[in-house]
Structures are given as C-alpha cells and as structure tokens.
NUTOR-266732 format. One line per 3 residues: for each residue x, y, z of C-alpha. Coordinates in pm, 1 decimal. Each point is the difference from the previous one (the first is absolute). Example, Ala and Ser with C-alpha at 12.3 -4.5 7.8 and 13.67 -1.06 7.14 Angstrom:
<atoms>
1230.0 -450.0 780.0 ~ 137.0 344.0 -66.0
</atoms>
This chain:
<atoms>
5574.5 -450.5 484.1 ~ -261.3 -300.6 -71.2 ~ -147.8 -175.4 -281.9
-367.2 108.2 -40.8 ~ -278.2 -202.8 -228.8 ~ -290.9 279.0 -8.8
121.5 285.2 -175.7 ~ -171.8 81.7 -339.7 ~ 173.2 -68.0 -341.1
94.7 383.0 -58.3 ~ -172.4 183.3 -347.6 ~ 264.9 125.8 -250.6
-122.9 390.6 -121.7 ~ 90.0 205.0 -269.5 ~ 358.5 -99.8 -96.9
31.9 -323.4 156.3 ~ 20.0 -353.0 16.7 ~ -106.4 -288.4 226.8
250.3 -246.7 50.3 ~ 9.3 -310.4 143.9 ~ 311.5 -38.7 194.2
243.7 -305.6 -87.4 ~ 260.9 115.4 230.2 ~ 53.1 329.1 206.5
288.9 152.7 50.7 ~ 178.9 50.2 331.4 ~ 212.6 309.3 38.8
210.4 209.8 303.7 ~ -262.7 292.1 -76.0 ~ -291.7 -245.8 116.4
209.1 7.7 333.7 ~ -24.3 308.8 12.0 ~ -317.2 46.5 -36.3
-83.2 -265.0 303.9 ~ 228.7 239.3 162.9 ~ -151.6 309.5 -69.0
265.0 186.6 -194.6 ~ -108.1 -28.6 -319.5 ~ -35.1 311.6 -150.4
-381.8 7.8 -21.4 ~ -129.1 -224.8 209.1 ~ -214.2 -269.7 -0.5
-208.9 49.9 304.3 ~ -146.8 -294.4 163.9 ~ -172.8 -222.6 -107.6
94.6 -15.2 -328.9 ~ 73.9 -369.5 -251.3 ~ 387.8 -39.0 9.5
202.2 27.1 -340.1 ~ 53.6 224.5 -355.8 ~ 181.7 -194.1 -235.4
-155.1 -298.3 -173.2 ~ 3.4 -250.0 -308.7 ~ -323.1 -173.0 -199.8
-261.7 -49.8 -229.1 ~ -219.3 308.1 -87.2 ~ -403.7 -44.1 88.2
-154.6 272.7 -24.5 ~ 74.1 373.4 -177.0 ~ -140.6 346.9 125.0
-110.6 256.2 -272.8 ~ 218.3 162.3 -255.7 ~ 259.9 -284.7 69.6
193.3 -42.8 -355.2 ~ 325.1 -235.9 -34.1 ~ -95.8 -256.2 243.5
-236.6 -299.0 -50.3 ~ -163.8 -242.4 216.5 ~ 205.8 -274.8 5.5
339.4 140.1 -40.2 ~ 250.6 -68.4 260.5 ~ 123.2 299.1 140.6
225.5 129.5 358.0 ~ -33.5 331.5 130.7 ~ -105.3 176.1 298.7
-320.6 130.6 228.5 ~ -111.2 -9.8 319.2 ~ -86.8 -357.0 159.7
223.5 -219.9 -179.4 ~ 8.8 -218.2 242.0 ~ -331.1 -182.5 -68.6
-181.5 -207.5 -272.2 ~ -45.6 340.8 -221.2 ~ 91.7 259.4 -47.7
-69.8 355.8 -202.5 ~ 245.8 186.3 -160.9 ~ 86.6 258.3 -222.8
16.7 -127.4 -381.3 ~ 172.6 247.7 -52.7 ~ 238.8 -122.2 191.7
16.0 -356.7 -38.1 ~ 255.4 -203.9 -211.4 ~ -55.7 -307.6 -164.5
205.6 -359.4 176.7 ~ 292.8 -83.6 -255.5 ~ -171.2 -304.7 -220.8
140.0 -302.5 190.0 ~ 57.6 167.1 337.8 ~ -228.0 -126.8 302.0
-176.9 307.5 154.9 ~ 204.6 -73.3 325.4 ~ 379.7 22.7 -215.7
-152.5 351.3 -141.4 ~ -53.0 183.1 339.3 ~ 232.2 303.5 -3.1
47.9 72.0 -338.0 ~ -232.1 379.0 83.9 ~ 165.9 0.1 320.5
306.2 -109.1 89.5 ~ 165.6 -38.6 -353.8 ~ -134.1 292.2 -94.6
134.1 195.5 326.3 ~ 357.5 -106.1 -84.4 ~ 9.5 85.8 -364.1
-151.8 317.4 63.0 ~ 293.0 43.9 242.8 ~ 299.3 -123.3 -214.2
-85.4 178.1 -326.3 ~ -232.8 284.1 -47.3 ~ 105.1 193.1 373.4
301.5 -222.8 117.7 ~ 126.7 12.2 -392.8 ~ 184.8 -282.3 53.8
283.0 -82.9 -278.1 ~ 254.9 -276.7 -87.8 ~ 299.3 40.6 238.5
-195.8 160.7 271.9 ~ 8.4 -151.1 307.6 ~ -353.0 -42.4 239.7
-42.1 -59.6 340.5 ~ -340.6 -190.2 52.9 ~ -151.7 -48.2 328.3
-153.3 -307.0 122.8 ~ 103.0 -178.8 -331.6 ~ -156.8 -314.1 98.3
-343.8 163.9 12.5 ~ -254.8 8.9 -251.2 ~ 117.2 386.3 -165.1
340.1 -111.2 99.8 ~ 37.2 -293.4 -217.6 ~ -213.7 207.5 -315.8
248.1 248.0 60.0 ~ 336.0 -213.3 -37.0 ~ -89.2 -184.5 -284.2
-62.9 296.4 -201.2 ~ 295.3 165.2 169.7 ~ 216.3 -300.5 -138.2
-189.7 18.2 -373.2 ~ 85.7 417.3 -20.5 ~ 359.9 -85.3 63.9
33.9 112.4 351.8 ~ 186.6 -130.4 296.6 ~ -170.7 -55.7 260.4
-22.3 -13.4 400.5 ~ -260.6 -127.8 155.3 ~ -72.3 -72.5 407.9
-200.5 -241.3 150.0 ~ 49.9 -218.8 321.9 ~ 313.3 -257.0 13.1
-280.5 -281.1 -49.9 ~ -124.7 134.8 -323.1 ~ 367.6 94.9 -190.4
-36.4 -312.3 -211.8 ~ -337.4 73.7 -141.1 ~ 126.1 402.0 -106.5
340.4 -167.3 -146.4 ~ -243.6 -198.9 -195.8 ~ -124.8 227.5 -129.9
247.0 208.3 -156.8 ~ 159.5 212.3 346.6 ~ 376.2 65.0 -59.9
1.8 67.3 338.1 ~ -238.4 -66.5 340.1 ~ 52.5 148.4 393.7
-171.3 -116.9 236.5 ~ -204.9 358.4 138.5 ~ -12.7 -204.3 365.5
391.3 9.6 59.4 ~ 169.3 240.4 -271.7 ~ -1.1 365.8 -13.3
-150.8 15.8 -313.0 ~ 104.5 308.3 -78.3 ~ 400.2 -113.5 74.1
-43.3 -272.7 -197.7 ~ -162.4 231.7 -271.9 ~ 280.7 211.2 -71.5
275.2 -267.9 83.2 ~ -214.8 -223.2 -282.0 ~ 85.8 329.1 -193.6
300.3 134.2 87.7 ~ -165.2 307.1 163.9 ~ -186.0 112.4 -338.8
-323.8 -116.6 115.0 ~ -264.7 -159.2 -204.3 ~ -209.5 138.0 -283.7
-348.5 -61.8 113.6 ~ -87.8 -82.5 318.4 ~ -400.7 -173.9 17.4
-95.1 34.8 362.7 ~ -309.4 -189.5 162.2 ~ 139.0 39.4 374.3
-7.9 313.7 128.3 ~ 5.7 63.6 383.5 ~ 285.3 65.3 191.7
199.4 -119.2 -299.9 ~ -55.9 205.4 -244.4 ~ 235.4 221.8 12.5
246.3 -263.5 -57.0 ~ -164.3 -55.5 -281.1 ~ 94.9 409.3 -158.8
347.6 -73.5 93.7 ~ 82.0 -287.9 -261.5 ~ -151.2 232.3 -291.0
284.8 105.0 -182.4 ~ 21.9 450.9 25.9 ~ -190.4 148.0 -199.9
-120.9 -241.7 -250.7 ~ -88.7 -274.8 218.1 ~ -386.1 -107.3 7.2
-209.1 -117.2 259.3 ~ -381.2 -142.5 -70.1 ~ -186.9 -23.9 342.1
-246.6 -196.5 -83.5 ~ -87.4 -161.4 349.6 ~ 8.7 50.7 330.3
-9.3 -322.5 187.7 ~ 214.3 68.6 275.8 ~ -179.2 353.0 83.0
-23.7 356.6 -81.0 ~ 376.1 205.2 -87.6 ~ 42.9 341.7 -120.8
269.3 163.7 -114.6 ~ 29.5 405.0 -5.3 ~ 105.8 259.0 -248.3
299.0 145.4 198.3 ~ 121.6 -444.6 -60.0 ~ -86.6 34.6 -340.3
203.5 292.7 -22.5 ~ 268.7 -74.7 233.4 ~ 54.9 -410.1 41.0
-194.1 -185.3 -275.8 ~ 32.3 159.3 -250.8 ~ -232.2 -259.4 -251.1
-308.0 -47.0 -138.9 ~ -233.0 -134.9 206.7 ~ -334.0 -112.6 -216.6
-334.1 -125.4 149.4 ~ -220.7 -251.8 -233.7 ~ -324.3 -148.8 124.7
-98.9 -177.0 -309.7 ~ -363.4 28.5 86.4 ~ 48.7 384.1 -29.4
260.4 -59.8 -333.7 ~ -312.2 -147.0 -159.7 ~ -226.5 253.6 20.3
225.1 308.8 0.6 ~ 228.6 -132.9 -324.6 ~ -280.3 -252.3 -195.9
305.8 3.5 -303.6 ~ 286.6 -121.5 210.4 ~ -198.3 -208.7 153.2
-117.7 -162.4 -327.2 ~ 346.0 5.7 -90.2 ~ 153.4 -216.3 299.0
-265.2 -275.6 -81.8 ~ 84.9 14.5 -370.8 ~ 360.3 -34.5 106.9
-117.8 -319.9 353.2 ~ -149.5 -186.3 -405.9 ~ 314.9 45.0 -142.9
192.1 -113.1 300.2 ~ -260.0 -362.8 31.7 ~ 82.1 -16.8 -356.4
368.0 -72.2 26.6 ~ -9.4 -175.4 333.1 ~ 144.1 305.8 178.4
-364.8 -51.1 221.8 ~ -116.3 -335.2 45.9 ~ -284.5 -140.2 146.8
-22.6 80.6 412.5 ~ 39.2 -322.8 240.4 ~ -165.0 197.3 318.1
-40.3 -142.5 309.5 ~ -373.5 -81.2 -29.7 ~ -219.4 4.1 345.9
-358.5 -119.4 39.5 ~ -262.1 341.0 29.1 ~ -40.6 -100.1 368.7
361.8 -0.4 69.1 ~ 15.2 372.6 -74.4 ~ 63.4 85.1 296.5
348.9 -225.2 35.6 ~ 98.1 107.3 -297.0 ~ 9.8 361.8 57.1
160.8 -88.4 349.6 ~ 251.0 -175.1 -141.0 ~ 87.6 293.0 -282.8
38.6 280.2 256.1 ~ 209.6 -243.6 196.4 ~ 236.2 -8.6 -317.4
-32.8 -415.4 8.5 ~ -117.5 60.1 -406.0 ~ 157.7 -65.7 -324.7
-83.0 147.3 -266.4 ~ -391.5 -4.6 -71.5 ~ -289.0 -40.3 209.8
-344.7 -188.8 -143.7 ~ -333.3 -71.6 170.4 ~ -250.1 -164.9 -172.9
-345.7 8.2 65.4
</atoms>
C-alpha cells in the first residue's frame, strides 16, 4: 500500500454526501481486504478504508436531513483519503464537543458491540458475558456496556493488555496465549458456562468458544473472523454444542433492519449523554503510515481504536 496524489475528488450521487475526512478509522476488515479475505473484495488497485469522520462539503441529489458544514461519522469505500462519499442515511452526527478522531467507532465498533449484547445477545443484569479481544475497539466498547447493563464480564487479551481491560471494568481477564480459555472460563463460572459469548476470532479456536456457552440458553454472537474460517455442523449443534450461534455484520443489520439500527443509535446517544460512552482515545497515525498501522493491527500489537489523519 502507498499514498498517491493523482486520485480525483469523488462526486456524491443520489442520496450521498461528500465528506472532507478529518480522521479515518482503521479496522481489522481493512487487514482482511489487503489479504483478499474480506467478502466481496475489493479488487486491486483500490483506495483503502471504509470508516471516516469529518465535514460534509457537498450533497448529492435527494439528500435530506444532512446539511453542508455538518460534522458526521459514517462509512464509505475509500475512506483512507482526503475526501470520501457516504450514504446520507448512514451517517451520524459527531457528538457535540468531540474531535473527529474521538467519534471513530460510533457507527461500527460501538454499534456492533451494542447489537451483539442487547438485541442479539439479549444480555440482562446478572448474566455472564465473555468478550474476546477485549482490548480491541469492539471489545472495549463491549466491556463498558456489558458492565453498565449489570453483567459479569470475562475478557480475553494478551498479558500486557490485562490492565487496560480491567480498567474498563472487566471482572476477570484471561490470557489467550497462555491459558486454555475453555477450561479457565468454565472454572470461573463453576462449570455453568457464560450466557453470551462475543466471538470475533474464529479459526482453530472457534469450537472452544462454543464449549464455554451455557447449554441450551447460551448465545454465541459471531461478528469477526480474525483467526480465519471455522464451521459448526448440524450434528454438533444437536449433540455437542446445544447453543445459539448468531451471525452479525453491522452493515447488513443497518440495511436489512433499519428500524433496529435506529434504535441502536438512539441507545448509543443515551450512553454518550450519561458517560458510559466517552470520547474515544485512538492511536493516531499519519495517512502515509497506513501500512504500518495495518501491520501492527494484524500483529495484535495495538490497543483500542486506530485512526489515520489525512
């Protein structure tokens, strides 16, 4: 990947807005795109990135509810750039008093964590929630919210990140590099298992995630595949893992269940107003250092959100 300066400023189409990017969010999906493992592409060469915050500078046809000059956070192909086009009905206002980089994650990381916990995971006070990659952007949001909703939280993270996860409110933190997560989580829950598993890893460890969910009522919400593909058979669901396995992609949720997505955004606004959702504190890189940022994210050397500044 490299920075180029000969790309034309995009033009917003029907129902779209043009945003001058103040900060772009870096997500593991960006790593997957560079490896060719993200569903649907992209084909190279392409402008990377799909999350950004900044100022609306132009409107396409048939746009209502968004004005030029508004500061918004949203998604659109090619966000690792000075300008990006976004769907007008998919942007949200940058919270009052927040910088652009502090709002990154609102429509992706926090919305994903909330969807996994509440409408899909149906977490209630007294439940136990297992959050994988708890030091990451979605993981940190999930820990904060699960504690707010009254759950006991077990997080997984490498040893050097445990203090960060505990600082978010996690009751227990397990080192995925040195511990058998299934055995440790079952020990911590007295063999009962957890009520909700937030699963973003996949790969060879996926079956272990199913083992720790409480039989019959436990829910495993899958929103990432950082460790590669994994599968579970109908035989296993019948005889071995009697749990609920729920798929989540926040982009599909916003398109296919817009009313539910609107409820998520309303709840996030409430969480911001009461301080459960504070301004983000991302690690900020220059746009030219985008390849370095992606490499460090892939190596799991980062904590929390990562941002690029054009």
